[in-house]
Structure formats: structure tokens, C-alpha cells
C-alpha positions as CSV (number, residue, x, y, z in Angstrom):
1,X,311.1,-70.6,-141.1
2,X,312.9,-73.7,-142.2
3,X,316.2,-75.3,-141.2
4,X,318.1,-74.7,-138.0
5,X,316.6,-72.0,-135.7
6,X,318.3,-68.6,-135.8
7,X,319.7,-67.2,-132.6
8,X,318.4,-64.1,-130.9
9,X,320.4,-62.4,-128.1
10,X,318.1,-60.5,-125.7
11,X,319.8,-57.8,-123.7
12,X,318.0,-56.3,-120.7
13,X,318.9,-55.6,-117.1
14,X,315.4,-56.6,-115.9
15,X,314.9,-60.4,-115.5
16,X,311.1,-60.1,-116.1
17,X,311.7,-58.4,-119.5
18,X,314.1,-61.2,-120.5
19,X,311.6,-63.8,-119.4
20,X,308.8,-62.2,-121.4
21,X,310.9,-61.8,-124.6
22,X,312.2,-65.4,-124.2
23,X,308.7,-66.7,-123.9
24,X,307.6,-64.8,-127.0
25,X,310.6,-65.7,-129.2
26,X,311.6,-69.3,-128.1
27,X,308.9,-71.0,-130.2
28,X,310.6,-69.6,-133.3
29,X,314.3,-69.0,-132.3
30,X,317.1,-70.0,-130.1
31,X,317.3,-67.4,-127.3
32,X,320.4,-66.2,-125.5
33,X,320.2,-63.6,-122.7
34,X,322.5,-61.0,-121.2
35,X,321.7,-58.7,-118.3
36,X,324.3,-56.1,-119.0
37,X,326.0,-54.5,-122.0
38,X,329.5,-55.9,-121.3
39,X,328.2,-59.5,-121.4
40,X,326.2,-58.8,-124.5
41,X,329.3,-57.6,-126.3
42,X,331.2,-60.6,-125.2
43,X,328.5,-63.0,-126.4
44,X,328.3,-61.1,-129.8
45,X,332.1,-61.4,-130.3
46,X,332.2,-65.1,-129.4
47,X,332.4,-68.0,-131.7
48,X,328.7,-68.7,-132.0
49,X,327.4,-65.3,-132.8
50,X,323.7,-64.3,-132.6
51,X,321.8,-63.7,-135.8
52,X,320.1,-60.6,-134.3
53,X,320.2,-58.6,-131.0
54,X,317.3,-57.2,-129.1
55,X,318.7,-54.4,-127.0
56,X,317.3,-52.4,-124.1
57,X,318.4,-48.8,-124.0
58,X,318.2,-48.0,-120.3
59,X,320.8,-50.1,-118.6
60,X,323.5,-49.2,-115.9
61,X,327.2,-48.9,-116.8
62,X,326.8,-49.4,-120.6
63,X,323.5,-48.2,-121.9
64,X,322.0,-49.7,-125.1
65,X,323.3,-46.8,-127.3
66,X,326.9,-47.4,-126.2
67,X,326.6,-51.1,-126.6
68,X,325.3,-50.6,-130.2
69,X,328.1,-48.1,-130.9
70,X,330.7,-50.6,-129.8
71,X,329.1,-53.4,-131.8
72,X,329.0,-51.4,-135.0
73,X,332.7,-50.3,-134.6
74,X,333.8,-53.9,-134.3
75,X,334.2,-55.5,-137.8
76,X,333.3,-58.9,-136.3
77,X,329.9,-57.8,-135.0
78,X,329.1,-54.8,-137.2
79,X,326.8,-56.7,-139.5
80,X,324.6,-58.2,-136.8
81,X,321.2,-56.5,-136.9
82,X,320.3,-54.6,-133.6
83,X,316.7,-53.9,-132.7
84,X,316.2,-51.5,-129.7
85,X,313.4,-52.5,-127.4
86,X,312.7,-49.7,-125.0
87,X,310.2,-47.4,-123.3
88,X,312.1,-44.4,-124.7
89,X,309.9,-43.8,-127.7
90,X,310.4,-40.1,-128.5
91,X,311.3,-39.4,-132.1
92,X,314.8,-38.1,-131.1
93,X,315.4,-41.4,-129.2
94,X,314.6,-43.5,-132.3
95,X,316.7,-41.2,-134.5
96,X,319.7,-41.6,-132.2
97,X,319.3,-45.4,-132.4
98,X,319.1,-45.4,-136.2
99,X,322.1,-43.0,-136.4
100,X,324.1,-45.6,-134.5
101,X,323.2,-48.3,-137.0
102,X,320.1,-49.9,-135.4
103,X,317.9,-51.9,-137.8
104,X,314.6,-51.3,-136.0
105,X,313.0,-49.8,-132.9
106,X,310.3,-51.4,-130.8
107,X,308.5,-49.5,-128.1
108,X,307.5,-51.0,-124.7
109,X,305.1,-52.4,-123.7
110,X,305.7,-54.9,-126.5
111,X,303.2,-56.7,-128.7
112,X,304.3,-60.3,-129.1
113,X,303.1,-60.7,-132.7
114,X,304.9,-57.4,-133.6
115,X,308.1,-58.5,-131.9
116,X,308.1,-61.9,-133.7
117,X,307.3,-60.3,-137.1
118,X,310.0,-57.6,-136.8
119,X,312.6,-60.1,-135.8
120,X,311.7,-62.4,-138.6
121,X,311.8,-59.5,-141.1
122,X,315.3,-58.3,-140.0
123,X,316.7,-61.8,-140.0
124,X,315.4,-62.3,-143.5
125,X,317.0,-59.0,-144.6
126,X,320.2,-60.0,-142.9
127,X,320.3,-63.4,-144.6
128,X,319.5,-61.8,-148.0
129,X,322.4,-59.3,-147.5
130,X,324.8,-62.1,-146.6
131,X,323.7,-64.1,-149.7
132,X,324.2,-61.1,-151.9
133,X,327.7,-60.4,-150.3
134,X,328.6,-64.1,-151.0
135,X,327.5,-63.7,-154.7
136,X,329.5,-60.5,-155.1
137,X,332.5,-62.1,-153.5
138,X,332.2,-65.1,-155.9
139,X,331.8,-62.8,-158.9
140,X,334.8,-60.8,-157.8
141,X,336.8,-64.0,-157.4
142,X,335.6,-65.2,-160.9
143,X,336.7,-61.9,-162.4
144,X,340.1,-62.1,-160.7
145,X,340.7,-65.6,-162.1
146,X,339.6,-64.4,-165.5
147,X,341.9,-61.5,-165.3
148,X,344.8,-63.7,-164.3
149,X,344.0,-66.1,-167.2
150,X,344.0,-63.2,-169.7
151,X,347.4,-62.0,-168.4
152,X,348.9,-65.5,-168.6
153,X,347.6,-66.0,-172.1
154,X,348.9,-62.6,-173.3
155,X,352.2,-63.4,-171.8
156,X,352.3,-66.8,-173.5
157,X,351.3,-65.1,-176.8
158,X,354.4,-63.0,-176.6
159,X,356.5,-66.0,-175.8
160,X,355.3,-67.9,-178.8
161,X,356.9,-65.2,-180.9
162,X,360.4,-66.4,-180.0
163,X,359.9,-69.6,-178.1
164,X,358.2,-72.8,-179.3
165,X,356.5,-73.7,-176.1
166,X,355.8,-70.5,-174.1
167,X,356.9,-72.2,-170.9
168,X,359.5,-69.5,-170.2
169,X,356.8,-67.2,-168.7
170,X,355.7,-69.9,-166.3
171,X,359.2,-70.8,-165.2
172,X,360.4,-67.2,-164.7
173,X,357.3,-66.3,-162.8
174,X,358.0,-69.1,-160.3
175,X,361.7,-68.0,-160.1
176,X,360.5,-64.5,-159.3
177,X,358.2,-65.8,-156.6
178,X,361.0,-67.8,-155.0
179,X,363.3,-64.8,-155.0
180,X,360.6,-62.5,-153.6
181,X,360.0,-64.9,-150.7
182,X,363.6,-64.2,-149.6
183,X,362.7,-60.5,-149.1
184,X,360.7,-58.6,-146.4
185,X,357.6,-58.2,-148.5
186,X,354.0,-59.2,-148.0
187,X,352.4,-62.4,-149.3
188,X,350.0,-60.2,-151.3
189,X,353.0,-58.5,-153.0
190,X,354.6,-61.9,-153.8
191,X,351.3,-63.2,-155.3
192,X,351.0,-60.0,-157.4
193,X,354.6,-60.5,-158.7
194,X,354.0,-64.2,-159.5
195,X,350.9,-63.3,-161.5
196,X,352.3,-60.2,-163.1
197,X,355.7,-61.5,-164.2
198,X,354.4,-63.5,-167.2
199,X,353.5,-60.2,-168.9
200,X,357.1,-58.9,-168.9
201,X,357.7,-59.3,-172.6
202,X,354.1,-58.8,-173.9
203,X,355.5,-55.9,-176.0
204,X,357.3,-58.4,-178.2
205,X,353.9,-58.8,-180.0
206,X,354.8,-55.6,-181.7
207,X,358.3,-56.6,-182.9
208,X,358.7,-58.1,-186.4
209,X,359.6,-61.8,-186.5
210,X,362.5,-60.9,-188.8
211,X,364.1,-59.2,-185.9
212,X,362.8,-61.3,-183.0
213,X,363.8,-64.6,-184.5
214,X,367.0,-63.4,-186.2
215,X,369.9,-65.9,-185.6
216,X,372.9,-63.9,-184.6
217,X,373.6,-60.4,-183.6
218,X,371.1,-57.6,-184.3
219,X,372.5,-54.5,-186.2
220,X,372.1,-51.1,-184.5
221,X,368.8,-50.3,-186.3
222,X,367.3,-53.7,-185.5
223,X,368.4,-53.3,-181.8
224,X,366.7,-50.0,-181.6
225,X,363.5,-51.6,-182.8
226,X,363.9,-54.5,-180.4
227,X,364.3,-52.1,-177.4
228,X,360.8,-50.7,-178.2
229,X,359.1,-53.8,-176.9
230,X,359.4,-52.5,-173.3
231,X,357.4,-49.4,-174.2
232,X,355.0,-51.4,-176.3
233,X,354.3,-53.7,-173.3
234,X,353.7,-50.7,-171.1
235,X,351.2,-49.3,-173.6
236,X,349.5,-52.7,-174.2
237,X,348.8,-53.1,-170.5
238,X,348.0,-49.5,-170.0
239,X,347.1,-47.5,-166.9
240,X,344.8,-49.2,-164.4
241,X,343.7,-48.9,-160.8
242,X,344.1,-52.7,-160.6
243,X,347.3,-53.5,-158.5
244,X,348.0,-56.6,-160.6
245,X,348.0,-54.7,-163.9
246,X,349.9,-51.8,-162.4
247,X,352.7,-54.2,-161.4
248,X,352.6,-56.0,-164.8
249,X,353.0,-52.6,-166.4
250,X,356.0,-51.5,-164.4
251,X,357.7,-54.9,-165.0
252,X,357.1,-54.7,-168.7
253,X,358.5,-51.1,-168.9
254,X,361.5,-51.5,-166.5
255,X,362.7,-55.1,-166.6
256,X,365.5,-54.2,-169.1
257,X,366.8,-51.4,-166.9
258,X,370.2,-52.1,-165.3
259,X,371.5,-51.4,-161.9
260,X,374.3,-49.2,-163.2
261,X,372.0,-47.2,-165.4
262,X,373.1,-48.7,-168.8
263,X,369.7,-50.4,-169.5
264,X,366.7,-49.3,-171.5
265,X,364.2,-47.7,-172.2
266,X,364.9,-44.9,-169.7
267,X,368.4,-45.6,-168.4
268,X,367.4,-45.3,-164.7
269,X,369.6,-47.0,-162.2
270,X,369.8,-48.5,-158.7
271,X,366.7,-48.4,-156.5
272,X,365.0,-46.0,-158.9
273,X,364.2,-49.3,-160.8
274,X,361.0,-50.8,-159.2
275,X,361.8,-53.9,-157.1
276,X,359.5,-56.0,-159.2
277,X,361.5,-55.2,-162.3
278,X,364.8,-55.8,-160.6
279,X,363.7,-59.3,-159.6
280,X,362.4,-60.1,-163.1
281,X,365.6,-58.8,-164.6
282,X,367.5,-61.7,-162.9
283,X,364.9,-64.4,-163.4
284,X,364.2,-63.6,-167.0
285,X,367.9,-63.6,-168.0
286,X,368.6,-66.8,-166.1
287,X,365.8,-68.7,-167.7
288,X,366.6,-67.3,-171.2
289,X,370.2,-68.3,-170.8
290,X,369.4,-71.9,-169.7
291,X,366.8,-72.4,-172.4
292,X,367.3,-73.2,-176.0
293,X,366.1,-70.6,-178.5
294,X,365.9,-70.5,-182.3
295,X,369.1,-68.4,-182.3
296,X,371.1,-70.1,-179.5
297,X,371.8,-73.3,-177.6
298,X,370.9,-73.6,-173.9
299,X,373.7,-72.6,-171.5
300,X,374.7,-74.9,-168.6
301,X,373.5,-73.9,-165.2
302,X,377.1,-73.2,-164.1
303,X,377.8,-70.9,-167.0
304,X,374.5,-69.0,-166.4
305,X,375.3,-68.6,-162.7
306,X,378.7,-67.3,-163.4
307,X,377.3,-64.6,-165.7
308,X,374.6,-63.6,-163.1
309,X,377.3,-63.3,-160.4
310,X,379.6,-61.3,-162.7
311,X,376.8,-58.8,-163.4
312,X,375.9,-58.1,-159.7
313,X,376.2,-54.4,-159.3
314,X,376.3,-53.8,-163.0
315,X,373.2,-55.4,-164.7
316,X,371.6,-56.7,-161.5
317,X,370.8,-55.5,-158.0
318,X,373.8,-56.8,-156.0
319,X,371.6,-57.6,-152.9
320,X,369.3,-59.8,-155.0
321,X,371.9,-61.9,-156.8
322,X,373.0,-64.0,-153.7
323,X,369.4,-64.4,-152.7
324,X,368.6,-65.7,-156.1
325,X,371.3,-68.3,-155.8
326,X,369.8,-69.5,-152.6
327,X,366.7,-70.5,-154.7
328,X,368.5,-72.9,-157.1
329,X,367.1,-76.1,-155.7
330,X,363.5,-74.8,-156.1
331,X,364.4,-73.4,-159.5
332,X,365.7,-76.8,-160.7
333,X,362.4,-78.4,-159.7
334,X,360.5,-75.9,-161.8
335,X,362.8,-76.4,-164.7
336,X,362.1,-80.1,-164.6
337,X,358.4,-79.7,-164.1
338,X,357.9,-77.1,-166.9
339,X,360.7,-78.0,-169.3
340,X,360.3,-77.1,-173.0
341,X,360.9,-80.7,-174.0
342,X,358.1,-82.0,-171.7
343,X,355.6,-79.6,-173.3
344,X,356.8,-80.6,-176.8
345,X,356.3,-84.3,-176.0
346,X,352.6,-83.6,-175.3
347,X,351.9,-81.6,-178.4
């Protein structure tokens, strides 16, 4: 074995047995000892955890089976391999140990070479398992980042249809995050919202440019087509077991619903509208108002705020509007950092 020595915790209520196992193992491993089950659990739960535990079965108070049971129930110790070392060598005794999660079973009297070989083998398996878990975690993280990048790019693709820079989706996703942070929701939910919000108008990909970029007011037939982008977005994202895509889907479908029920596509109202969509309804409108588009000039912040406030209880959730206004300082920083003119200057 190379590198730093692995740590073996020997648990036995008989000092002679501890001395014997320590003598056998110490040339190859660091050896810790515990003479009762309670101490063994305490050591295993400590900062410097053992890499493997050799555990006697027959001990007073907590026997080896109960110690093993408690170790396997604790998430912080469940992965540590346990080898029973005991004189109880009946088949049913071994089966009980394996049923509790033991990795191996060594009968007394011990054979030193066998003990060393078994311990080395279990540590090697444990290290391999941890390595594979790390690889899976890294692959999962890579897939998560890839998924986020796809979502951001799809969101930007929709924005390029009616905005020269595509920076709107970045700004409004930050605005949404700031507003969510004012609410009693989890950090995980806030992160989902921040990453899902850019997909809110992905359905615009399905709207003809002649309608999307039309300067001036849409006629009734054109407006009916424009409203379909919410359903298009829902269908593009589709059904998924992935929480991020589920939130993106509900935002795409519902962010044009209004608190008073006069929105689209379903005309639902109040708290029947998902919270994520109620938040994005405000942040999307505010950024759209304060940004220049092919068909309009940018509004001043004061004018946009006046409209947002006037629509509380009508278009927007009245409890969210004042919380949104508390975010204005952070919002201004994002507008400066991700302004359309800054992007254009670097093209």
C-alpha cells in the first residue's frame, strides 16, 4: 500500500484481543482501539473517521450487532466498512452480520495473514467505491452545468428574435433572484428560479418576425398569434422529472397570467398562478419597459415603477410589488453590468 496509512478501528472488550490485532495490523495501518460499543460509535462519528472497523460481536451493553446497526443508520458512518471478528461462527451468526451491512466476517482464533488480507481487500473496495462516487458526482455536476447552458442559450435564442443583445434574459433572471430572496423560500428554490427564468419567452421562437418585430400595436389576429408563445414555450420545454425544467415550463406557460384573472393563456388568477410565474411577471415587465426595443424607446425607471405600482392587485401579485421595489439598488447594478449598450460595444 502506498501513501499515508489507512486507519483501522479495532473494537473489542478484551485487552488481549486488541493487543493481538494491533500487533498484526500496525505494520500496515494506523490502529485505533475502543473497548466498548459506545466509544466505537463516538470515534467513528468523529472528525478523523476510520477507514474500516474490526468489530467484536460479544460485548456488554452494546453488542457488535447493535453497534453495526447504529453505524449503518447514521449517514456520516454508514459507508465505513465493518468486519466482524468473533468466535460466533455459525451460519446464522454470519448471516445476521451481513444483513446488518457488514462487509466481511472473520472467525476467531484469527490467522494474522488472513486478517491483513481481508482488511486490505475491504479498504481497496471502499476506496474504489469512493472513487466511483466522486466520478458519478462529477459527471452529474457536468450534466447539470450543460443543462443550464442549454437553457440559457435557448432563452437567448428567443430574445434575439426581438432584442438585439439577448441581455434581457440575464437581467430579469437576476431581478427574479433578488425578489425571491425577499421571500420565505429555500436557497435551492431561488437557484432554480434564477436558472429557469431565462426560458420564460422561449416560445417566441415560434412567432413570425412580422408579428414579433412589428412597430406599433398588433391587430386582434396578430395578438392572438402572439399569445400562443406561452403555450409554445411550454411545449418546447416539455414534461420532465427534472425540477429545473419543470419550473422553466411553468414560468413559460404562466408568466403572462394576471393576478385579477385577465391574463393568458388560461386566465387563472391569484395564488392559482405559480409563485415562480408571479415573480417573473414583474421582473419581465420591468426590464422590458426600461429597455429599448425595435418598436419602442426605453422608459425611465420612475415611469416603469409607477406602472408596476399601479398594477399591484391587477396585473401583479400585490404582496410582491413592494418587495420588488426593495430590490431597486441591486437591480440598478445589474442594469449597469448587463446593459444592452455594453454588449453592443463589444460586438
